[in-house]
C-alpha positions as CSV (number, residue, x, y, z in Angstrom):
1,A,-8.6,1.9,5.7
2,N,-6.0,2.3,3.0
3,I,-2.4,3.4,2.9
4,T,-1.8,6.9,4.2
5,S,-0.2,9.3,1.8
6,I,1.3,11.4,4.5
7,G,3.0,8.7,6.6
8,T,3.7,5.4,4.8
9,L,4.8,6.6,1.4
10,P,6.9,9.7,2.0
11,R,8.4,8.7,5.4
12,G,8.2,4.9,5.5
13,S,10.7,2.4,4.2
14,P,9.7,0.0,1.4
15,D,9.6,-2.8,4.0
16,R,7.1,-0.8,6.1
17,G,5.0,-0.2,3.0
18,R,5.0,-3.9,2.2
19,R,3.8,-4.7,5.8
20,R,1.0,-2.1,5.6
21,V,-0.1,-3.5,2.2
22,R,-0.3,-7.0,3.5
23,E,-2.1,-5.8,6.6
24,K,-4.7,-3.9,4.6
25,L,-5.2,-6.7,2.1
26,G,-5.8,-9.1,5.0
27,I,-8.5,-6.9,6.4
28,G,-10.2,-5.9,3.1
29,M,-10.0,-8.9,0.8
30,T,-12.3,-11.2,2.8
31,G,-15.5,-11.3,0.8
32,G,-14.1,-9.4,-2.3
33,G,-14.8,-6.0,-3.6
34,F,-11.8,-4.3,-1.9
35,V,-9.7,-1.8,-3.8
36,L,-6.3,-0.9,-2.2
37,A,-5.2,2.6,-2.9
38,V,-3.3,5.5,-1.4
39,G,-5.7,7.6,0.6
40,D,-5.9,10.6,-1.7
41,Q,-2.7,10.9,-3.8
42,T,0.9,9.8,-4.2
43,P,2.7,12.7,-2.5
44,Y,5.4,14.6,-4.3
45,G,8.8,13.4,-3.1
46,A,7.7,10.0,-2.1
47,P,10.7,7.6,-2.7
48,T,10.3,5.7,-5.9
49,E,11.3,2.5,-4.0
50,S,8.4,2.9,-1.6
51,V,5.9,3.4,-4.4
52,H,7.2,0.4,-6.3
53,A,7.1,-1.7,-3.1
54,L,3.4,-1.0,-2.6
55,D,2.6,-1.8,-6.2
56,E,4.7,-5.0,-6.3
57,T,3.3,-6.3,-3.0
58,T,-0.3,-5.5,-4.0
59,H,0.2,-7.5,-7.2
60,E,1.8,-10.4,-5.4
61,F,-0.7,-10.7,-2.5
62,G,-3.8,-8.9,-3.8
63,V,-5.2,-11.6,-5.9
64,D,-7.5,-14.1,-4.3
């Protein structure tokens, strides 16, 4: 279960994106081998702030 490209990125706030990243990392990082990604693409028109929030949060919390 990754970040949805039709919900979180284009319509969610940067804070919502940060929460989703932390949730998904908490589920997937246990045991290693997890890659966090947008489900299929970064949608056209997704707010730059939301894309950066996902990236920054992944870098901050995605290293075990």
